[in-house]
C-alpha positions as MATLAB code, in Angstrom:
seq = 'MNRREILKSSALFLGYAVSTTALSQTFLACTQDAKLDWKPVFLTNNQAASIAEITETILPKTKTPGAKELGVPQFVDKMLKDLLSQEEQKDFVAGLEKLEEECEKAHGKSFVECTPQQREAFLTQLDKEADALPPSVWGIRLAPPSPTPFFRRLKELTLLGYFTSQKIGKEVLGYDPIPGTYIACMPLTPGMNAWNE';
ca = [
      16.858  -36.536   29.862;
      13.722  -34.490   29.304;
      10.766  -35.242   27.083;
      11.879  -32.921   24.252;
      15.294  -34.656   23.974;
      13.651  -38.101   23.984;
      11.326  -37.053   21.143;
      14.278  -35.619   19.160;
      16.315  -38.797   19.671;
      13.372  -40.990   18.679;
      12.666  -38.908   15.587;
      16.327  -39.016   14.538;
      16.515  -42.761   15.136;
      13.297  -43.321   13.170;
      14.580  -41.026   10.395;
      17.835  -42.982   10.118;
      15.948  -46.283    9.998;
      13.546  -45.029    7.324;
      16.362  -43.411    5.331;
      18.477  -46.561    5.388;
      15.544  -48.685    4.236;
      14.538  -46.174    1.570;
      18.100  -45.881    0.294;
      18.633  -49.627    0.186;
      15.350  -50.057   -1.714;
      16.372  -47.312   -4.148;
      19.719  -48.962   -4.826;
      18.052  -52.354   -5.129;
      15.520  -50.988   -7.619;
      18.323  -49.474   -9.679;
      20.189  -52.760   -9.929;
      17.094  -54.855  -10.571;
      15.541  -52.776  -13.341;
      17.376  -52.953  -16.648;
      17.938  -49.797  -18.661;
      16.311  -49.885  -22.097;
      16.101  -47.238  -24.800;
      12.593  -48.459  -25.689;
       9.440  -49.241  -23.695;
       8.235  -52.863  -23.796;
       4.523  -53.419  -24.432;
       4.346  -56.982  -23.053;
       7.579  -57.893  -21.271;
       9.002  -56.321  -18.130;
      12.177  -54.248  -18.496;
      14.349  -57.089  -17.166;
      12.695  -59.640  -19.477;
      13.072  -57.259  -22.431;
      16.769  -56.754  -21.611;
      17.253  -60.537  -21.594;
      15.400  -60.895  -24.909;
      17.539  -58.102  -26.397;
      20.763  -59.884  -25.440;
      19.468  -63.292  -26.570;
      18.427  -61.967  -29.993;
      21.747  -60.133  -30.361;
      23.612  -63.342  -29.472;
      21.617  -65.252  -32.117;
      22.174  -62.518  -34.750;
      25.166  -60.377  -33.731;
      26.390  -57.358  -35.629;
      28.986  -58.306  -38.255;
      29.181  -56.846  -41.763;
      25.399  -56.857  -41.530;
      23.373  -55.149  -38.763;
      22.742  -56.986  -35.501;
      19.321  -57.848  -34.072;
      19.270  -54.904  -31.650;
      20.193  -52.418  -34.380;
      17.187  -53.565  -36.434;
      14.731  -53.490  -33.507;
      14.260  -57.256  -33.334;
      13.733  -57.239  -29.519;
      10.908  -54.697  -29.974;
       9.463  -56.877  -32.754;
       9.535  -59.969  -30.485;
       7.901  -58.014  -27.643;
       5.099  -56.767  -29.947;
       4.527  -60.213  -31.482;
       4.246  -61.786  -28.021;
       1.555  -59.267  -27.055;
      -0.413  -59.234  -30.305;
      -0.243  -62.786  -31.662;
       0.063  -65.271  -28.823;
      -2.812  -66.568  -26.742;
      -2.680  -65.982  -22.983;
      -1.603  -69.588  -22.453;
       1.210  -69.232  -25.008;
       2.267  -65.959  -23.387;
       2.452  -67.675  -19.979;
       4.461  -70.542  -21.505;
       6.867  -68.068  -23.094;
       7.429  -66.123  -19.854;
       7.879  -69.407  -17.943;
      10.421  -70.510  -20.560;
      12.325  -67.250  -20.207;
      12.366  -67.628  -16.408;
      13.638  -71.205  -16.784;
      16.376  -69.989  -19.151;
      17.471  -67.437  -16.529;
      17.466  -70.116  -13.782;
      19.594  -72.456  -15.909;
      21.975  -69.616  -16.705;
      22.300  -68.833  -12.972;
      23.113  -72.505  -12.302;
      25.641  -72.685  -15.141;
      27.418  -69.342  -14.657;
      26.258  -67.950  -11.316;
      24.782  -64.848  -12.963;
      21.921  -63.747  -15.198;
      22.120  -64.002  -18.988;
      22.565  -60.232  -19.334;
      25.545  -60.296  -16.947;
      27.326  -63.137  -18.806;
      30.192  -62.510  -21.216;
      29.472  -62.815  -24.960;
      31.363  -66.138  -25.022;
      29.304  -67.522  -22.124;
      26.068  -66.370  -23.801;
      26.985  -68.005  -27.093;
      28.007  -71.299  -25.461;
      24.846  -71.312  -23.337;
      22.504  -70.690  -26.299;
      24.345  -73.239  -28.456;
      23.731  -75.839  -25.761;
      20.052  -74.828  -25.500;
      19.717  -75.132  -29.276;
      21.152  -78.662  -29.210;
      18.807  -79.712  -26.398;
      15.621  -78.130  -27.831;
      13.177  -80.415  -29.607;
      13.234  -80.153  -33.395;
      10.281  -78.488  -35.075;
       8.011  -80.695  -37.187;
       8.478  -80.489  -40.968;
       6.668  -77.675  -42.745;
       5.857  -76.490  -46.245;
       5.754  -72.711  -46.838;
       5.567  -72.169  -43.087;
       2.635  -74.560  -42.572;
       3.524  -77.368  -40.172;
       2.664  -80.845  -41.413;
       2.405  -82.450  -37.967;
      -0.504  -81.914  -35.561;
      -0.111  -78.664  -33.624;
       1.744  -78.940  -30.335;
       3.213  -76.288  -28.061;
       6.394  -74.838  -29.560;
       9.361  -75.151  -27.176;
      10.447  -71.768  -25.741;
      13.842  -71.524  -27.419;
      12.475  -72.585  -30.820;
       9.685  -69.976  -30.606;
      12.146  -67.247  -29.624;
      14.510  -68.234  -32.422;
      11.639  -68.244  -34.949;
      10.511  -64.770  -33.864;
      14.097  -63.496  -33.952;
      14.691  -64.752  -37.493;
      11.276  -63.541  -38.668;
      11.880  -60.053  -37.278;
      15.371  -59.899  -38.740;
      14.681  -61.156  -42.267;
      11.443  -59.219  -42.707;
      13.033  -55.923  -41.676;
      13.209  -53.271  -44.373;
      16.976  -52.807  -44.115;
      17.760  -56.506  -44.584;
      15.187  -56.822  -47.382;
      16.656  -53.863  -49.287;
      20.369  -54.011  -48.520;
      21.255  -57.638  -47.745;
      18.820  -59.860  -49.630;
      18.290  -59.614  -53.364;
      14.842  -58.553  -54.562;
      13.366  -58.665  -58.043;
       9.973  -56.882  -58.095;
       9.207  -58.244  -61.573;
      10.491  -61.816  -61.535;
      11.245  -63.672  -64.721;
      11.101  -67.425  -65.126;
      11.038  -69.676  -62.089;
      14.408  -71.253  -61.349;
      13.986  -73.854  -58.622;
      17.639  -74.129  -57.665;
      19.705  -71.203  -58.896;
      23.412  -71.271  -58.041;
      24.781  -68.157  -56.367;
      27.968  -66.603  -57.615;
      30.493  -65.125  -55.163;
      29.267  -61.744  -53.908;
      25.678  -62.387  -55.039;
      22.928  -61.825  -52.438;
      20.470  -64.547  -51.448;
      16.988  -63.836  -52.781;
      14.224  -62.192  -50.814;
      10.732  -63.600  -51.470;
];
């Protein structure tokens, strides 16, 4: 074998090795990075995909729009970036990672990969196990401030994003821009919307 053939063989061998590694990394990157139709401002794509499925499991589409249709995952992502302190942000991300670990233990796959039934059962169990929030009046907690458990914070943000959305405020909840007398406990008749404050 002459020098030219040795160089060709070495180059081909090196090319195959590099190509195999590059291809495997490309395929790995494709499976690891979730596809989103929006760009998260705080979360990674995989975290945002998990949040999207969690919020949709909490508020699925029925006769009313689901959380994803109303942009609740985007709302949660923006609120995490703009309103939480760095420590609270770290706690939230750690809570999301713990949720994924527990889901892997329970079902052998990530939350996004679970079936809708598995997701619902998993979140129902998390809801039962999560500490209750302290009592509050008009959104002001009466107990001394303490860190909000991950699932409770996510559920709060999900409900806040959903019920303050324009579509829900206009089409699902009732709204009276010029209210009359105050009725503390008004009975609802069948087909009547709950009131939007």
